[in-house]
N, C-alpha and C positions, 0 to 999 in steps of 0.2 A: 325590500332582498335582506340576508342578515348580513350583517356586519362584518362576521369572521369570513365570510364566504368573497367579500369584496376585499377583503385587506389580504387573502390568504391570493388570490390574483393579481393585487398589484403587487405585492410580493416576489410573486412566480415572475410578473411582466419585468420587474426591475431585478430582477437577477439574470434574466435572460439580457436584458438591457448590459448591464457590467458584463458578462461573459464575451458578449459581440466585442465592447472597447477594447477588452484586456486583447480578444483575438486579432483584433486590427494593429493593437501595438506591435506585437510580434510578427504579424506576418507579412513584412518584408525582412525581418531576420529569417523566417525560414525560406526564401527564395535565394537571400544571399551566402546562404551557410554553405553552401559547397554542394548539392545535391543527395543523391538517394546514401552514396558510402559515407559522407561525413555523416549524415543523418543515422546511418545504420552503427557507425564507431560510435556516436554522443550516446545514444539510445544503451550501448553495448555497458560504457562508463557509466552511466546511469545504475545499467541495472546491478553491477557490480560492486557498487557505493551501495545500494539498499540493500542485496545480499550480504554486505558485511556488516552494515549497521545494522539490521534484524539477526542476526548471529549474535551481534555483541549483546542487542534489548535480551534473547532469549536465554542466553550467558545468565545475565544479573538476572533475571525472571529466577533460576533454577535455583542461583545461586540462595539469592532471597528463600525460594521455598525452603533448601536444607537449613539457612543457620534459623527461621521459624519454628522447622523440626527440631534440630539440634535445643532448642531456647524450651520447647514443649509449649510451643504458643499456636501449634499446626500439628495436624498429625501426619503421619509417615505415608500415610494416604492420599493426603493432598499433594506429595511432591509427586508420588504417581500419576496421577492426575494429572500434575501438572507435566512431566514428561509424556503422557500422551496425547496432551494439547501441543506440545511440542511437535511431537512425531506427526500427528496429524497435521499440522501449520505446513510442515516440510513435504508430506506427501502430496500438499494440494498444489504446490510450486510445483513439485515436479514434476505431475500430472497435468499442470497448464503449460507447462514447457514441452512435453511430451505429444499434448493432442496437439500445439501451435505446429509443432515438426510436421506433424501428420496432415494432418488439414489445412494449416495455415499459410503455407508457401511449398 
């Protein structure tokens, strides 16, 4: 049998074991947290935090591109491509939320 295949199978089994142990650690917290309303509130808070974090990351990325274009290290076309990437990523998030509101609940 191929050595790489054996290592890959053991690594996969090891990762499954780690996920199972971590899941069992948080198992009691899920039941003691307060039910569906509390979970929905927590998920909403995490989502708002993540959007704020991603907004700051995107802002820093675009500022970096503009500064590099001003210093002639990058072209202005790279800035426009970066704006397109940011717009595409935002559109994916919005479309995901829309799809979830239509088919998810």
